N, C-alpha and C positions, 0 to 999 in steps of 0.2 A: 475226636477228634469230632471238638463244638458244632453244634448243628442250633442254627435255629428257625422255626419254620420247614428244618430239614432240610433246610444247605448249610452249607459250608461256612461256616467263621471266615477262611479265608477267601471262598468264595465273594465270598459279600466287601472286605475289607479289596479283594482288588477291583470291582465292579464301582467303588465306591472313588476308588485311587482313579480310577480311569478316569471314573463325571468327574472328578479335580481337576485334571489336567487335562481334559476340553474344556470347560471351562473358563479356564487357567491363558489357553489356545483364542480361545470366542475375545474375551478382554483383552488379551493383545494385538487381533485380530483387530475388533472394532476398535481402540488409540489409535493406533496407526491409520487407518485412513481418516482422509484429510476435506471433513463436512463442512457447510457453510454455516451456521447454528443462525445463520437470518433466516435462508432458504424459508424454510416450516416457518416463520412466521410471519413472512412476506404474501403466502398463501391462505393464511389465518386473517390476517388486516383486511386482503381482496375482497373472502370473502366478507368480513364484517363493511368494508365497504358498500357490496354489493346489497346487507340489510338495511346501512343508514341511507341508500340513495331511494329501496324501495318503502320505506317509511314505516319500517317493521321493527323498530326500539323499541314501543308500550308494545309491541302485540305477545299474546299469549307462544309462548315459547313451542306446544302442541302442535298451533297450525303456520309454522316459520317451514319456508319449499323447500330448506335441508331436506335429499332425501336421510332415511334413516340404518340401519340395515336391520337384520332382519333379529340380532342376538338385542338391539340394544331394547328395537322394537317389543320384544320378550321382558327386558328389566324395564321397560318404565310401566309393563300393563300391568304383571307383579306388581311395581314398587305404585300405581295408583290404588290396582283392590289392599295395599296393606294399606291405603291410605300416606305415604310415607313423604308427599310431597305437597300437604296442604296442615303440616305444624308450621306453629308461628315463627319456628326456631328456621324457615328452609330460603327467607330474603336473605338472615344475616350466617348460614354455611351456605349459600352461591355468593355470596361475598367474600367471605374467609377466601372460597375455592377459586377467584377470582384474584383475591392477593397473590394467593399462590404459582396464579398461573396460568389454569386449568377455568375458562372459561365460555367455553361451548354448554351449551344446553344438557347435553349428556352426563354433564357431569357430579352433576347433583344429582343422576340418576345411579351410577356408578356407587357414587358414595354412599348412598342411603344403602343401595344391594349393601356396599364391603360391607359394612358393620351388621348384618346379619348373616354375612355366612360366613366372615371369620370367627365368631366365634366356636359356630359349629364345625369349623375345618380346624382351628387349634384342641377339642376338645376331644375334635375324633384322635389329632395330633398324641394329643396327651395318654388315652386311655390307647393307644397304640405302646408308645413308649411306656407306658410301667405297669402296665397290668399286659399285653403281648412283649416287648422284649425283657419283659424284668430291668428294667434299667432302674438304676441303684436299690439294689433289693435291701439293704442295709436302710435301708428310711422305707420299709410296703405300710406303713401304719400313717406315712404320713404323704404317703398315695395320695388319696379324694381332694386333700390340700391343692396338693401341686398343682393333680387336672384343674380343679377348677381355678387355679391362682393363671391356667392359660387359656383358659374358654375368657378371664374380663382382662387377658392383654393380648387373646383375639376381638375383645371388643373395641378397645381404646387404640388399636396401631394402626386401622384409616386416620383416627384425629391425631397418632402424633405423624406420622407421618404428614397430612396434609403441612402441621405446624410446620414437622422441621421444611420442608418447601417453600413456605411460606417467608423462616427464619433466614435461608440462604438466597431470593430474593429478593430482600428486605439488605441485607448485607452487601448484594454485589451493585445494586442498585445505589445503594450509598455511596460504595467507593469513588463507581463510576459518576454523579453528581456531577463531581464540581470543573473534572474536564467539561461536561456535558453545557452549562453554564456556561462557562470561561466562550463553545464555542456561537453560544446563545449570544451571545453579547455582542465577537464580531458579525453574526448576519442582523441582530439590529443597527450597528452600526455599520453597516454597509446598506441600510436600508430597506429589510426586507420586511416580509408582515412576520406575525408573530404562526402562521402553521406553517411559512414555506420556510421561514427558520427552523421548524420544529420537524421539520420534513429533510433540512436537512444537515442537521443535526443528529438524524437517527439516520443518514445515510452514509455520516462520518461515525459513528459511533456503533457500525452493525459490528463490525470484530471484536474489538474492546470491547463492549458492556449491552450485549445483543438487550435480555433484560429492557435499560430502561431503553434502550432504539423505539424496541415493541412497544410500551405506553407512549414514549415522545409520536410513536408511527401513530398511533391512535388516538389519539387524542390533538392533532392536524387534522385524523381524517373527522374527528366530531364536528374538528371548529370551522367546518368550511360546509358541515350541513347539517348540524344540528342549532335549531330557530335559534340559540338564545347563547352564545357563547363563553357565559358563565357560567353555564352548564355542563359544558363541555371538560371546562377548567377543575368542575367540582367534581366531575368524573372522574378524571386523572390522580384527586386525593383522596378519592375512594377505594380505587384500586391500588394505590401502593399507602399503610402502610407505617407511616415514616412521620415526623413532625418537623424535618426537613422537607420534606416535598407540600406538605403543605402550609409552607413558610412563602412559597416559591408558589404553590397557585394561590395565592393572600396577596405576595405585591402583581401578579400577572393580571387579577382581577381589578387594583385598585390602577395599575399603568390605565386598564382599559376600560372603566370608569372617569377616573379624574384625570386618563391625558400623559400622565408625570413622565419623566424620560424610561423607557424601560431597562437599555445599555445599563444608566448609573448605579438601578437598583439590584439589576442582577450583578454589578460590576460587589456588589456591599455584601452581596449574598454568598457570592463564589470569594469571594476571603471567607468569611465565619465557618463556612462546610470545611475549608481546607481550615484552617487553624482548628476545627473542632475535631478533624478526622487525625494531624497529629496533635493533637491532647488524647486521642483517644490511644495510639502507637505507644508517646508517650504514659501512660494510663501501664498501658499492659506493659510495656519493656520495666515501669514501677518495682511490677508486683513479680516480674519474673524470680529476684534472690528467694522471694516469702515461699513461691509457687517449687521448689527445686530442692529447698534446705529438708522436706523429706526425703525424695530420691536419692541425696548426697549421703543424706545416713545413713540408708538401709543399703543400697547399694553399693558408694564408692565406701566407704570405711570402710567397712570390713576388708573388703580387698585389698583398701591400704595398708591395713593392719598387721591384716597375713601377710603383706607384700616384704611390709618393717622388722616385725617378728620373729615372726616365722622361722629363717637363719636361728636370732639365735637362739627362739626354743626350741630346733633342733639340734644343738649347740652344745647346750645345757642338761639335754639329755642323748646326747651321747657321752660326755665327761661325768654323767652318774651312774650309766649303765654297765 
């Protein structure tokens, strides 16, 4: 019986199958739980409200009164020693993490440390795979290149993860924005102020679009505590990297500055965004035939030929033999 590091292969396969089955059961259990997507977000927003009340908007994150765990403190000390938080791109990375939904002061520390740790982890994994377990023995000459590729992948994995989360969050916000603007128009016509309207829209969209509800709640809190309301709206545009949000923010700033009717402007924007969403769906539908051409040729046509011409070929073969 084949053995790997003195362990029979059948035992390794059995352990892997058991681990996969356990993970499958955990996924099913997690999916069956009915969770409120706004619970954690509301808690984070309450912490943000306390910071704004205490006047900690412009303070150094190291002087924050929020208690840190020992592990985060250790990671922060390592990052300070390696000067990972003093780069010129630190502010840009912080903004990217905020756009992906990670606004904690520790998000940048964890991200920078992961960019150091993941290449080492992937490199060790590659060495174990290609030299310990002898994966792909026919390509032994290229094992060093494969290991180097895994190191490079480990360096890029944090960036890929943040970019993916940012894209998913932007897509979710884009889908929920027309409905949010319709609700905001109703709130404006009912006589509510902008911050009260944003609070109301956030509470109504808590389950349908939790990402947009979170951003609106934070914008409403900043409108109530920041000395300049324009800065609160600009912060909303910076946290969401979407042209549609920038258009909404520009409209809100102009309404605040010149006193133009807010409901009329938002109604026009909502109609434009709905038309844009419909055009985007029509564009995807128009691309569908071209996308289906390759699967049709590779998978459906050969099967169709076998079904249609198989009996005739078998009949000809029987007659000839």
